[in-house]
C-alpha positions in Angstrom: 176.2 102.6 119.3 175.0 99.6 121.3 176.7 99.3 124.8 177.1 95.4 125.2 175.4 92.6 123.0 172.4 91.1 124.8 172.6 87.7 122.3 176.2 87.1 123.8 175.1 87.4 127.7 172.0 85.2 126.4 173.2 82.2 129.5 172.7 84.8 131.8 169.5 85.7 130.7 167.8 82.1 130.6 165.7 82.4 133.4 164.2 85.5 131.9 163.9 84.0 128.4 162.3 80.5 130.3 159.5 82.8 132.0 158.6 84.6 128.7 158.5 81.3 127.4 156.7 79.5 129.4 153.8 82.3 129.4 154.4 82.4 125.2 153.5 78.5 125.2 151.1 78.5 128.2 148.1 78.5 126.1 146.3 80.6 128.8 146.7 83.9 126.6 145.5 84.1 122.7 149.0 85.1 120.8 147.4 87.9 119.5 146.3 89.6 123.1 150.2 88.7 123.7 151.6 90.9 121.4 149.5 93.4 122.0 150.5 93.7 125.6 154.3 93.3 124.7 153.9 96.0 122.1 152.0 98.3 124.6 154.8 97.9 127.8 157.5 98.2 124.9 156.0 101.9 123.8 155.6 102.9 127.2 159.2 101.9 127.8 160.4 103.2 124.7 162.4 100.1 123.9 163.2 100.4 120.0 164.4 96.9 119.6 161.2 95.3 121.3 158.8 97.8 119.1 160.6 96.4 116.1 160.3 92.8 117.1 156.9 93.0 118.3 155.3 95.0 115.6 156.6 92.4 113.2 155.8 89.5 115.1 152.6 90.8 115.3 152.0 91.4 111.8 153.4 88.0 111.1 150.8 86.5 113.4 147.9 88.2 111.5 147.6 91.3 113.4 146.2 94.3 111.5 148.2 98.0 110.5 145.4 99.7 112.2 145.0 98.1 115.7 148.8 98.5 115.9 149.0 102.2 114.7 146.3 103.3 117.4 147.8 101.1 120.1 148.2 103.9 122.3 144.9 105.4 122.1 143.1 102.1 122.6 140.9 103.3 125.2 139.7 105.8 122.4 138.7 103.1 120.1 136.3 99.9 119.4 138.8 98.1 117.8 139.8 95.8 121.1 137.8 93.2 122.7 137.2 93.7 126.3 139.5 91.3 127.0 142.3 93.0 125.5 141.2 96.1 127.3 141.8 94.5 130.3 145.0 93.3 129.1 146.2 96.5 128.1 145.3 98.5 131.3 146.4 96.0 133.6 149.6 95.9 131.8 149.9 99.8 131.8 149.3 99.9 135.4 152.0 97.2 136.4 154.1 98.9 133.8 153.7 102.5 135.6 153.9 101.5 139.1 153.8 104.7 140.5 152.3 104.1 143.7 152.3 101.2 146.3 148.6 100.4 145.4 149.0 101.0 141.5 146.7 97.8 140.5 143.3 99.5 141.6 140.6 96.8 142.8 138.2 98.0 140.5 141.1 96.7 137.7 141.5 93.4 139.1 137.7 93.1 139.6 137.1 93.6 135.8 140.3 91.3 135.2 138.6 88.3 137.0 135.3 88.8 134.9 137.8 88.2 131.4 140.2 85.9 133.2 140.8 83.1 135.1 143.2 83.0 137.6 146.1 81.0 135.9 145.6 83.6 133.1 145.8 86.3 134.9 149.0 85.1 136.4 150.5 84.5 132.9 149.6 88.0 132.4 151.4 89.6 134.9 154.2 87.3 134.0 154.3 88.4 131.0 154.2 92.0 131.6 157.3 91.4 134.0 159.2 89.5 131.5 158.5 92.2 128.9 159.3 95.2 131.2 162.9 93.0 132.5 163.7 92.7 128.2 163.1 96.3 127.6 165.3 97.5 130.5 167.9 94.8 129.3 167.7 96.3 125.8 167.7 100.1 126.9 170.7 99.3 129.2 172.5 97.5 126.4 171.3 99.9 123.8 170.3 97.5 121.5 169.5 99.0 118.0 165.9 98.2 116.8 165.2 98.6 112.7 166.9 95.1 111.9 164.7 92.2 113.8 163.6 89.3 111.2 160.6 87.3 112.1 162.0 83.7 112.3 160.4 81.9 109.2 158.5 79.7 111.7 156.5 82.6 113.1 156.3 83.7 109.8 154.0 81.0 108.2 
């Protein structure tokens, strides 16, 4: 059972929502890449609501079932581009902050080869935003499984 309604408290969450929308609409990160990052971070954090939402949004945007199924093992397959692999590694490092030097210089050097500075900042903000949404929905115990893709996304 949910502890509180995230939707009811949306006015307090407007800054996080605005950040999410700015990165989503910024045009520096492909929608498919965004969905992969949102899914991977939500997998790491165990957010059922966000996994439900982003798996449905990803499929509506044309993502394949196979790529979604093997996403937790993305390093073990050739299904993801170099840019997607770097984005997933970046997202994992920022999500699993286990030391003060969590993002190794070697990863940053790889990221600079496939993302310009603006896109890398957007990728970082995307990871920050989904980690925030995951934590809010986990704290609220938002129930997963009932999300419906908005008609505009399903087109």
